[in-house]
C-alpha positions in Angstrom: 12.0 -12.5 13.1 12.9 -14.4 16.3 10.6 -14.4 19.3 12.1 -15.3 22.7 10.5 -16.4 26.0 10.4 -13.5 28.3 10.9 -14.2 31.9 8.4 -13.2 34.4 5.8 -12.6 32.0 3.2 -14.8 33.1 0.1 -13.9 35.1 -0.7 -15.7 38.5 -3.7 -18.0 38.0 -5.5 -16.7 41.2 -5.8 -13.3 39.5 -7.5 -15.0 36.5 -10.1 -16.5 38.6 -11.1 -13.4 40.5 -14.6 -12.1 39.9 -15.9 -8.8 40.3 -19.0 -8.2 42.3 -19.9 -5.0 40.4 -22.0 -5.3 37.4 -20.5 -4.8 33.9 -20.7 -1.2 32.6 -21.6 -0.9 28.9 -19.5 1.4 26.9 -21.2 4.5 25.6 -22.8 3.7 22.2 -21.5 5.3 19.1 -23.0 8.6 17.8 -21.9 8.2 14.2 -25.3 8.4 12.2 -26.3 5.9 9.4 -26.1 8.9 6.9 -22.6 9.7 7.6 -21.5 6.0 6.9 -23.5 6.2 3.7 -21.9 9.2 2.7 -18.5 8.3 3.3 -19.3 4.8 1.4 -20.4 6.9 -1.6 -17.3 8.9 -1.7 -15.0 6.0 -1.5 -17.0 4.2 -4.3 -16.8 7.2 -6.6 -12.9 7.5 -5.9 -12.6 3.7 -6.8 -14.2 4.1 -10.0 -12.1 7.1 -10.8 -9.0 5.3 -9.9 -10.0 2.3 -12.1 -10.4 4.5 -15.1 -6.8 5.7 -14.8 -4.0 3.8 -16.5 -1.6 2.0 -14.5 1.5 3.6 -16.2 1.8 7.0 -17.9 3.1 5.8 -21.1 3.7 9.2 -22.4 6.2 9.8 -19.6 7.8 6.4 -20.2 8.4 7.3 -23.9 9.7 10.9 -22.9 12.3 9.3 -20.5 13.2 6.4 -23.0 13.8 8.9 -25.6 15.9 11.2 -23.3 18.0 8.0 -22.5 18.6 7.4 -26.0 19.7 10.7 -26.8 22.0 10.6 -23.9 20.3 13.5 -22.0 19.9 11.5 -18.8 22.8 10.1 -16.7 22.7 7.4 -14.3 24.0 7.9 -11.0 25.0 4.3 -9.8 25.8 5.3 -6.4 22.4 6.8 -5.9 20.6 3.9 -7.4 22.5 1.5 -5.3 21.8 3.4 -2.1 18.1 3.4 -3.0 18.2 -0.4 -3.6 19.9 -0.9 -0.2 17.3 1.4 1.4 14.4 -0.3 -0.1 15.4 -3.9 0.8 17.2 -3.5 3.9 15.8 -0.3 5.6 19.1 1.4 6.0 22.1 2.3 3.7 
């Protein structure tokens, strides 16, 4: 990615040095309770444990597809495959 200079994108120094005479207002504090945060964390922890117990690859499905390919039951659409590859790597067809 190339980043070019943008003309007129600077801020005058005098504006940076101006001070406000009004006191700073503090933003309203968040109303999220500690119990809600702990509940959400517990749900995430349970989900991570469940995901960790699952296999990365469904080997039964891999074997079924492999066998279908060997029997000639599945064809290969090279045009669809090439379009999918181009879409993945370039963002367009």
